[in-house]
DRENMITOR-194386 format. One record per residue (C-alpha): x, y, z; residue in three letters. Coordinates in nm, 3 decimals, padded with zeros to 5 digits. Last residue first. Example, Ala and Ser with C-alpha at 12.3 -4.5 7.8 and 13.67 -1.06 7.14 Angstrom:
<nodes>
+---------+---------+---------+------+
|       u |       v |       w | type |
+---------+---------+---------+------+
|  01.367 | -00.106 |  00.714 |  SER |
|  01.230 | -00.450 |  00.780 |  ALA |
+---------+---------+---------+------+
</nodes>
This chain:
<nodes>
+---------+---------+---------+------+
|       u |       v |       w | type |
+---------+---------+---------+------+
|  08.126 |  17.032 |  08.643 |  ARG |
|  08.291 |  17.267 |  08.403 |  ILE |
|  08.705 |  17.072 |  08.413 |  LYS |
|  08.664 |  16.766 |  08.189 |  LEU |
|  08.349 |  16.926 |  08.024 |  THR |
|  08.673 |  17.221 |  07.926 |  ILE |
|  08.791 |  17.007 |  07.656 |  ILE |
|  08.416 |  16.898 |  07.433 |  THR |
|  08.416 |  17.338 |  07.450 |  VAL |
|  08.698 |  17.334 |  07.261 |  ALA |
|  08.609 |  17.065 |  06.993 |  ALA |
|  08.248 |  17.202 |  06.959 |  LEU |
|  08.419 |  17.552 |  06.900 |  ILE |
|  08.714 |  17.367 |  06.677 |  ILE |
|  08.391 |  17.193 |  06.444 |  GLY |
|  08.196 |  17.532 |  06.435 |  VAL |
|  08.501 |  17.701 |  06.302 |  ILE |
|  08.550 |  17.364 |  06.030 |  TRP |
|  08.143 |  17.425 |  05.960 |  PHE |
|  08.225 |  17.801 |  05.900 |  ARG |
|  08.547 |  17.677 |  05.646 |  ILE |
|  08.345 |  17.459 |  05.495 |  VAL |
|  08.059 |  17.654 |  05.357 |  ILE |
|  08.315 |  17.963 |  05.304 |  ARG |
|  08.460 |  17.669 |  05.034 |  SER |
|  08.165 |  17.595 |  04.861 |  GLU |
|  08.037 |  17.940 |  04.804 |  PRO |
|  07.692 |  18.098 |  04.982 |  MET |
|  07.352 |  18.079 |  04.781 |  ALA |
|  07.179 |  18.403 |  04.881 |  GLN |
|  06.829 |  18.366 |  05.048 |  ILE |
|  07.035 |  18.219 |  05.328 |  PRO |
|  06.777 |  18.197 |  05.452 |  ARG |
|  06.458 |  17.955 |  05.280 |  GLN |
|  06.308 |  17.776 |  05.604 |  PHE |
|  06.039 |  17.614 |  05.587 |  ILE |
|  06.058 |  17.501 |  05.281 |  ALA |
|  05.977 |  17.560 |  04.900 |  GLN |
|  06.207 |  17.483 |  04.635 |  ILE |
|  06.204 |  17.757 |  04.386 |  GLY |
|  06.547 |  17.889 |  04.373 |  SER |
|  06.449 |  18.146 |  04.551 |  ASN |
|  06.631 |  18.143 |  04.889 |  GLY |
|  06.976 |  17.990 |  04.694 |  ALA |
|  07.079 |  17.670 |  04.748 |  LYS |
|  07.439 |  17.581 |  04.846 |  GLN |
|  07.352 |  17.697 |  05.239 |  TYR |
|  07.067 |  17.332 |  05.248 |  HIS |
|  07.353 |  17.151 |  05.086 |  HIS |
|  07.557 |  17.211 |  05.428 |  HIS |
|  07.224 |  17.017 |  05.615 |  LEU |
|  07.259 |  16.727 |  05.431 |  PRO |
|  06.981 |  16.826 |  05.272 |  THR |
|  06.772 |  17.048 |  05.098 |  MET |
|  06.621 |  17.383 |  05.085 |  LYS |
|  06.582 |  17.271 |  05.430 |  PHE |
|  06.142 |  17.153 |  05.635 |  VAL |
|  06.031 |  17.022 |  05.310 |  ARG |
|  05.705 |  16.939 |  05.229 |  LYS |
|  05.522 |  16.667 |  05.092 |  GLY |
|  05.233 |  16.665 |  04.900 |  VAL |
|  04.906 |  16.450 |  04.935 |  GLY |
|  04.781 |  16.642 |  05.242 |  SER |
|  04.820 |  16.376 |  05.596 |  ARG |
|  05.020 |  16.160 |  05.435 |  ARG |
|  05.194 |  16.424 |  05.254 |  LYS |
|  05.281 |  16.648 |  05.533 |  THR |
|  05.399 |  16.301 |  05.767 |  TYR |
|  05.675 |  16.187 |  05.440 |  LYS |
|  05.827 |  16.546 |  05.386 |  PHE |
|  05.839 |  16.592 |  05.786 |  TYR |
|  06.015 |  16.245 |  05.897 |  SER |
|  06.242 |  16.266 |  05.575 |  VAL |
|  06.375 |  16.644 |  05.656 |  GLN |
|  06.386 |  16.558 |  05.989 |  ILE |
|  06.648 |  16.263 |  05.928 |  MET |
|  06.826 |  16.407 |  05.770 |  VAL |
|  06.877 |  16.715 |  05.895 |  SER |
|  06.952 |  16.511 |  06.206 |  LEU |
|  07.259 |  16.328 |  06.033 |  SER |
|  07.426 |  16.685 |  05.924 |  GLU |
|  07.354 |  16.741 |  06.247 |  VAL |
|  07.543 |  16.545 |  06.457 |  PHE |
|  07.811 |  16.494 |  06.242 |  PHE |
|  07.929 |  16.882 |  06.256 |  VAL |
|  07.789 |  16.830 |  06.659 |  GLY |
|  08.101 |  16.553 |  06.661 |  CYS |
|  08.277 |  16.678 |  07.002 |  LEU |
|  07.881 |  16.729 |  07.120 |  ILE |
|  07.703 |  16.462 |  07.051 |  PRO |
|  08.018 |  16.255 |  07.146 |  ILE |
|  08.065 |  16.343 |  07.473 |  LEU |
|  07.847 |  16.059 |  07.588 |  LEU |
|  08.110 |  15.806 |  07.422 |  GLU |
|  08.370 |  15.884 |  07.659 |  LYS |
|  08.483 |  15.578 |  07.797 |  ARG |
|  08.839 |  15.603 |  07.630 |  ILE |
|  08.723 |  15.251 |  07.398 |  VAL |
|  08.416 |  15.453 |  07.316 |  ILE |
|  08.519 |  15.750 |  07.142 |  ALA |
|  08.798 |  15.541 |  06.977 |  PHE |
|  08.518 |  15.339 |  06.849 |  VAL |
|  08.318 |  15.658 |  06.702 |  ALA |
|  08.591 |  15.818 |  06.625 |  ILE |
|  08.713 |  15.545 |  06.364 |  ILE |
|  08.383 |  15.431 |  06.224 |  GLY |
|  08.343 |  15.799 |  06.099 |  GLY |
|  08.684 |  15.823 |  05.958 |  LEU |
|  08.627 |  15.446 |  05.786 |  THR |
|  08.284 |  15.523 |  05.662 |  LEU |
|  08.406 |  15.883 |  05.516 |  SER |
|  08.692 |  15.704 |  05.379 |  GLY |
|  08.603 |  15.432 |  05.121 |  THR |
|  08.263 |  15.558 |  05.102 |  ASP |
|  08.435 |  15.797 |  04.855 |  GLY |
|  08.793 |  15.961 |  05.003 |  MET |
|  08.758 |  16.226 |  04.677 |  PHE |
|  09.026 |  16.370 |  04.497 |  VAL |
|  09.161 |  16.742 |  04.324 |  GLN |
|  08.926 |  16.928 |  04.520 |  ALA |
|  08.856 |  17.248 |  04.438 |  PRO |
|  08.886 |  17.338 |  04.745 |  PHE |
|  09.053 |  17.121 |  04.988 |  ALA |
|  09.091 |  16.733 |  04.911 |  ASN |
|  09.445 |  16.704 |  04.762 |  TYR |
|  09.665 |  16.889 |  05.055 |  TRP |
|  09.344 |  16.732 |  05.302 |  LEU |
|  09.441 |  16.421 |  05.247 |  PHE |
|  09.774 |  16.495 |  05.490 |  GLY |
|  09.578 |  16.663 |  05.743 |  ILE |
|  09.332 |  16.358 |  05.769 |  THR |
|  09.628 |  16.052 |  05.742 |  ALA |
|  09.855 |  16.308 |  06.019 |  GLY |
|  09.523 |  16.308 |  06.260 |  ILE |
|  09.492 |  15.968 |  06.248 |  PHE |
|  09.880 |  15.876 |  06.271 |  ALA |
|  09.907 |  16.126 |  06.553 |  GLY |
|  09.559 |  15.955 |  06.698 |  ALA |
|  09.712 |  15.632 |  06.670 |  PHE |
|  10.069 |  15.698 |  06.910 |  VAL |
|  09.805 |  15.858 |  07.149 |  LEU |
|  09.619 |  15.565 |  07.206 |  LEU |
|  09.908 |  15.375 |  07.357 |  GLU |
|  09.749 |  15.645 |  07.659 |  GLY |
|  09.492 |  15.420 |  07.676 |  THR |
|  09.702 |  15.133 |  07.824 |  GLY |
|  09.594 |  15.224 |  08.133 |  PRO |
|  09.205 |  15.427 |  08.151 |  LEU |
|  09.224 |  15.642 |  08.536 |  TYR |
|  08.855 |  15.754 |  08.557 |  MET |
|  08.824 |  16.159 |  08.609 |  ILE |
|  08.899 |  16.414 |  08.877 |  ASN |
|  09.132 |  16.623 |  08.639 |  LEU |
|  09.420 |  16.626 |  08.815 |  TYR |
|  09.400 |  16.242 |  08.891 |  GLY |
|  09.361 |  16.159 |  08.508 |  SER |
|  09.650 |  16.431 |  08.470 |  TYR |
|  09.900 |  16.188 |  08.730 |  ASN |
|  09.734 |  15.874 |  08.610 |  VAL |
|  09.852 |  15.942 |  08.250 |  ASN |
|  09.594 |  15.695 |  08.004 |  GLY |
|  09.250 |  15.931 |  08.047 |  SER |
|  09.480 |  16.263 |  08.003 |  VAL |
|  09.621 |  16.119 |  07.660 |  TYR |
|  09.308 |  15.961 |  07.523 |  ALA |
|  09.124 |  16.288 |  07.565 |  LEU |
|  09.376 |  16.487 |  07.454 |  ILE |
|  09.422 |  16.198 |  07.118 |  GLY |
|  08.981 |  16.248 |  07.103 |  LEU |
|  09.064 |  16.652 |  07.038 |  THR |
|  09.292 |  16.581 |  06.788 |  VAL |
|  09.088 |  16.347 |  06.588 |  GLY |
|  08.762 |  16.596 |  06.620 |  ILE |
|  08.944 |  16.853 |  06.425 |  ILE |
|  09.088 |  16.624 |  06.147 |  ALA |
|  08.780 |  16.464 |  06.122 |  SER |
|  08.578 |  16.817 |  06.111 |  SER |
|  08.855 |  16.894 |  05.821 |  GLY |
|  08.849 |  16.575 |  05.628 |  THR |
|  08.449 |  16.610 |  05.636 |  ALA |
|  08.431 |  16.937 |  05.491 |  LEU |
|  08.706 |  16.901 |  05.294 |  GLY |
|  08.517 |  16.956 |  04.926 |  ASP |
|  08.168 |  16.936 |  05.041 |  LEU |
|  07.940 |  16.616 |  05.062 |  GLY |
|  08.187 |  16.409 |  05.311 |  ASP |
|  07.891 |  16.475 |  05.562 |  THR |
|  07.685 |  16.224 |  05.522 |  LEU |
|  07.942 |  15.975 |  05.556 |  ASN |
|  07.998 |  16.093 |  05.874 |  ALA |
|  07.712 |  16.068 |  06.015 |  GLY |
|  07.691 |  15.735 |  05.863 |  ASN |
|  08.009 |  15.610 |  06.042 |  SER |
|  07.857 |  15.770 |  06.379 |  VAL |
|  07.535 |  15.630 |  06.374 |  ALA |
|  07.668 |  15.283 |  06.302 |  THR |
|  07.930 |  15.295 |  06.552 |  VAL |
|  07.689 |  15.382 |  06.786 |  ILE |
|  07.439 |  15.194 |  06.816 |  PHE |
|  07.635 |  14.918 |  06.796 |  ILE |
|  07.843 |  15.069 |  07.105 |  VAL |
|  07.528 |  15.115 |  07.270 |  VAL |
|  07.416 |  14.755 |  07.247 |  ILE |
|  07.769 |  14.608 |  07.385 |  VAL |
|  07.654 |  14.849 |  07.698 |  PHE |
|  07.355 |  14.748 |  07.766 |  LEU |
|  07.478 |  14.367 |  07.753 |  ILE |
|  07.719 |  14.471 |  07.983 |  TRP |
|  07.511 |  14.601 |  08.191 |  GLY |
|  07.318 |  14.297 |  08.163 |  TYR |
|  07.543 |  14.145 |  08.310 |  LYS |
|  07.642 |  14.388 |  08.580 |  GLN |
|  07.340 |  14.388 |  08.721 |  ALA |
|  07.247 |  14.067 |  08.791 |  LYS |
|  07.405 |  14.015 |  09.129 |  GLU |
|  07.086 |  14.266 |  09.216 |  GLY |
|  06.878 |  14.288 |  08.978 |  LEU |
|  06.705 |  14.613 |  09.126 |  SER |
|  07.015 |  14.751 |  09.002 |  LYS |
|  06.926 |  14.707 |  08.652 |  PHE |
|  07.027 |  15.082 |  08.490 |  ALA |
|  07.259 |  15.085 |  08.723 |  ASP |
|  07.486 |  14.814 |  08.531 |  ALA |
|  07.501 |  15.097 |  08.246 |  TYR |
|  07.783 |  15.294 |  08.533 |  ASP |
|  07.834 |  15.652 |  08.491 |  LEU |
|  08.141 |  15.816 |  08.627 |  ASN |
|  08.055 |  16.194 |  08.686 |  ASN |
|  08.066 |  16.278 |  09.009 |  ASN |
|  08.067 |  16.683 |  09.003 |  LYS |
|  07.876 |  16.591 |  08.646 |  VAL |
|  07.877 |  16.852 |  08.331 |  PHE |
|  07.916 |  16.603 |  08.044 |  PRO |
|  07.936 |  16.217 |  08.114 |  ILE |
|  08.219 |  15.954 |  08.181 |  THR |
|  08.188 |  15.621 |  08.195 |  PHE |
|  08.141 |  15.262 |  08.388 |  LYS |
|  08.087 |  14.913 |  08.273 |  THR |
|  08.352 |  14.819 |  08.442 |  SER |
|  08.629 |  14.555 |  08.453 |  LYS |
|  08.829 |  14.640 |  08.752 |  VAL |
|  09.236 |  14.755 |  08.843 |  ASP |
|  09.323 |  14.710 |  09.193 |  HIS |
|  09.454 |  14.979 |  09.425 |  LYS |
|  09.158 |  15.209 |  09.373 |  ALA |
|  09.234 |  15.538 |  09.293 |  TYR |
|  09.294 |  15.872 |  09.481 |  ARG |
|  09.256 |  16.199 |  09.436 |  VAL |
|  09.281 |  16.484 |  09.639 |  SER |
|  09.168 |  16.846 |  09.828 |  GLU |
|  08.814 |  16.748 |  09.738 |  VAL |
|  08.621 |  17.108 |  09.963 |  ARG |
|  08.376 |  16.926 |  10.127 |  GLN |
|  08.439 |  17.243 |  10.470 |  SER |
|  08.486 |  17.076 |  10.744 |  THR |
|  08.590 |  16.676 |  10.689 |  LYS |
|  08.790 |  16.822 |  10.382 |  ASN |
|  08.750 |  16.557 |  10.066 |  LYS |
|  08.925 |  16.317 |  09.927 |  VAL |
|  08.836 |  16.180 |  09.590 |  GLU |
|  08.787 |  15.854 |  09.485 |  ILE |
|  08.899 |  15.799 |  09.098 |  ASN |
|  08.783 |  15.440 |  08.962 |  GLU |
|  09.119 |  15.218 |  08.786 |  ARG |
|  08.927 |  15.072 |  08.509 |  ILE |
|  08.991 |  14.789 |  08.267 |  VAL |
|  09.032 |  14.646 |  07.905 |  VAL |
|  09.340 |  14.424 |  07.988 |  ASP |
|  09.112 |  14.138 |  08.086 |  SER |
|  08.897 |  14.129 |  07.752 |  SER |
|  08.636 |  13.964 |  07.740 |  LEU |
|  08.376 |  14.223 |  07.809 |  TYR |
|  08.538 |  14.521 |  07.593 |  MET |
|  08.655 |  14.251 |  07.341 |  THR |
|  08.246 |  14.184 |  07.342 |  MET |
|  08.163 |  14.558 |  07.281 |  GLY |
|  08.430 |  14.576 |  07.021 |  VAL |
|  08.355 |  14.311 |  06.784 |  ILE |
|  07.989 |  14.311 |  06.776 |  LEU |
|  08.028 |  14.705 |  06.719 |  GLY |
|  08.155 |  14.584 |  06.442 |  LEU |
|  07.911 |  14.298 |  06.284 |  GLY |
|  07.602 |  14.592 |  06.346 |  ILE |
|  07.839 |  14.797 |  06.118 |  GLN |
|  07.870 |  14.527 |  05.882 |  GLY |
|  07.498 |  14.439 |  05.957 |  ILE |
|  07.434 |  14.822 |  05.885 |  ILE |
|  07.609 |  14.786 |  05.564 |  LYS |
|  07.480 |  14.466 |  05.451 |  PHE |
|  07.085 |  14.675 |  05.430 |  ARG |
|  07.242 |  14.989 |  05.290 |  GLY |
|  07.283 |  14.808 |  04.981 |  SER |
|  07.605 |  14.821 |  04.823 |  LEU |
|  07.633 |  15.081 |  04.542 |  GLY |
|  07.336 |  15.280 |  04.473 |  GLU |
|  07.494 |  15.440 |  04.144 |  LYS |
|  07.529 |  15.127 |  04.043 |  ASN |
|  07.796 |  15.181 |  03.750 |  LYS |
|  07.936 |  14.817 |  03.866 |  ARG |
|  08.274 |  14.969 |  03.790 |  PHE |
|  08.253 |  15.285 |  04.052 |  VAL |
|  07.950 |  15.239 |  04.269 |  LYS |
|  07.968 |  14.913 |  04.315 |  ILE |
|  08.343 |  14.918 |  04.388 |  TYR |
|  08.294 |  15.221 |  04.597 |  ASP |
|  08.017 |  15.018 |  04.791 |  ASP |
|  08.317 |  14.725 |  04.810 |  LEU |
|  08.577 |  15.000 |  04.937 |  PHE |
|  08.352 |  15.179 |  05.210 |  GLY |
|  08.318 |  14.836 |  05.358 |  ILE |
|  08.638 |  14.739 |  05.326 |  LEU |
|  08.768 |  15.033 |  05.484 |  GLY |
|  08.485 |  14.990 |  05.781 |  LEU |
|  08.671 |  14.704 |  05.897 |  TRP |
|  09.067 |  14.737 |  05.820 |  VAL |
|  08.980 |  15.117 |  06.034 |  THR |
|  08.784 |  14.940 |  06.267 |  THR |
|  09.049 |  14.597 |  06.316 |  ILE |
|  09.354 |  14.875 |  06.292 |  LEU |
|  09.149 |  15.032 |  06.601 |  MET |
|  09.072 |  14.726 |  06.842 |  LEU |
|  09.398 |  14.614 |  06.736 |  ILE |
|  09.525 |  14.921 |  06.948 |  ILE |
|  09.317 |  14.933 |  07.212 |  TYR |
|  09.382 |  14.539 |  07.354 |  THR |
|  09.809 |  14.701 |  07.298 |  ASN |
|  10.017 |  14.380 |  07.201 |  THR |
|  10.102 |  14.618 |  06.860 |  LEU |
|  10.287 |  14.849 |  07.099 |  ASN |
|  10.278 |  15.172 |  06.811 |  ALA |
|  10.559 |  15.309 |  06.667 |  LEU |
|  10.581 |  15.071 |  06.292 |  LEU |
|  10.243 |  14.975 |  06.275 |  LEU |
|  10.077 |  15.281 |  06.390 |  THR |
|  10.293 |  15.489 |  06.104 |  PRO |
|  10.213 |  15.237 |  05.885 |  VAL |
|  09.808 |  15.214 |  05.919 |  PHE |
|  09.717 |  15.550 |  05.920 |  ILE |
|  09.787 |  15.694 |  05.623 |  ALA |
|  09.779 |  15.364 |  05.422 |  ILE |
|  09.376 |  15.389 |  05.528 |  ILE |
|  09.341 |  15.793 |  05.456 |  ILE |
|  09.529 |  15.709 |  05.105 |  ILE |
|  09.253 |  15.425 |  05.073 |  ILE |
|  09.026 |  15.682 |  05.146 |  GLY |
|  09.074 |  15.789 |  04.814 |  GLY |
|  08.808 |  15.600 |  04.638 |  MET |
|  08.732 |  15.828 |  04.444 |  THR |
|  08.906 |  16.096 |  04.138 |  PRO |
|  08.764 |  16.384 |  03.947 |  THR |
|  08.497 |  16.312 |  03.714 |  GLY |
|  08.203 |  16.508 |  03.733 |  LYS |
|  08.322 |  16.805 |  03.996 |  LYS |
|  08.287 |  17.040 |  03.766 |  SER |
|  07.878 |  16.918 |  03.747 |  MET |
|  07.845 |  17.082 |  04.145 |  GLN |
|  07.952 |  17.436 |  04.077 |  GLY |
|  07.668 |  17.604 |  04.254 |  GLU |
|  07.382 |  17.369 |  04.321 |  LEU |
|  07.153 |  17.231 |  04.084 |  GLY |
|  07.083 |  16.912 |  04.192 |  LEU |
|  07.287 |  16.739 |  03.829 |  ASP |
|  07.450 |  16.376 |  04.003 |  ARG |
|  07.747 |  16.352 |  04.001 |  ILE |
|  07.924 |  16.054 |  03.939 |  THR |
|  08.300 |  16.003 |  04.082 |  GLU |
|  08.629 |  15.838 |  03.907 |  GLY |
|  08.780 |  15.611 |  03.842 |  ILE |
|  08.873 |  15.633 |  03.520 |  GLN |
|  09.192 |  15.437 |  03.488 |  LYS |
|  09.461 |  15.631 |  03.472 |  LYS |
|  09.316 |  15.891 |  03.669 |  GLN |
|  09.341 |  15.649 |  03.960 |  LEU |
|  09.666 |  15.583 |  03.964 |  TYR |
|  09.736 |  15.972 |  03.921 |  ASN |
|  09.564 |  15.991 |  04.285 |  ILE |
|  09.748 |  15.712 |  04.394 |  ILE |
|  10.094 |  15.889 |  04.279 |  ARG |
|  09.983 |  16.197 |  04.459 |  ARG |
|  09.915 |  16.056 |  04.766 |  GLY |
|  10.198 |  15.877 |  04.796 |  PHE |
|  10.447 |  16.090 |  05.021 |  MET |
+---------+---------+---------+------+
</nodes>
């Protein structure tokens, strides 16, 4: 409804993307494309959530805070790049501080709020065959640091278990460990989404796929009948997150209308940091954070490729004086845009022929869909 108007405004104000020439096919044609389009995503998430969600729900409040918090950090980064003409944007140190701050807010809210509780699933087994006949739940909701782990029969793990030897203090230290994990996940996933945002529609489409999966997980976790059937912990109140998930999916698909190849607008850090942070916090509040490496496998591999490339380059330069590469270029999606005979010496030269941008994006989407399916079936394959 309003995407085109915002894009026209960005064009009028000449808020265009600055492109560095990396020798990639079709790269320089993107110069001047309006950026900061993440504003469209944020508005499209906010409006339906404010209209349709229960705004007294702690989980909804956390998701709205996440959207605004990282949206502002991303907006500031884009503002410095576009208006101050500083290609580096916001200092990485300030980004990390902002992400840590959000992690603290989320972690401490889940620790202190009386609304953030679980009702643990208890298996009722046949006395002779030990087969699980039914699942019942504890009579009362409890504060807990338990979360779901994939591919394991009794799939509720407690952060406090790492401190069993401390007796009564174990739960307290369990929450400290939980907050640290939350900070790490928020930082890692938001940066992963930021790195993935390098091709038209790649981060947007990948996020939409992840959003659908998170919505399903939130619904089954917040519905006592489905959580009982799947033998997972029941999380009162998380069903409301389906409203937010619906807004998130709609926002990403709506933005993809303009962001698909060839893109008419880029989301910028305003969008990518926000999308990554939303995904991270959403997974944390429904106690499915250990599913992130599977569900967000595209983000994970993109980040991993950068870390491998930088580490190997520094290591070889220190050893021989000449830095060597593992990939032709990182993040990983750029590796496929470079021809194997482009003169870059790297361990992996395939594919020899550079791949069209749209093909790379669609294949990454397909991988994302497969990973989403695997994430969902982990609930039953145990």
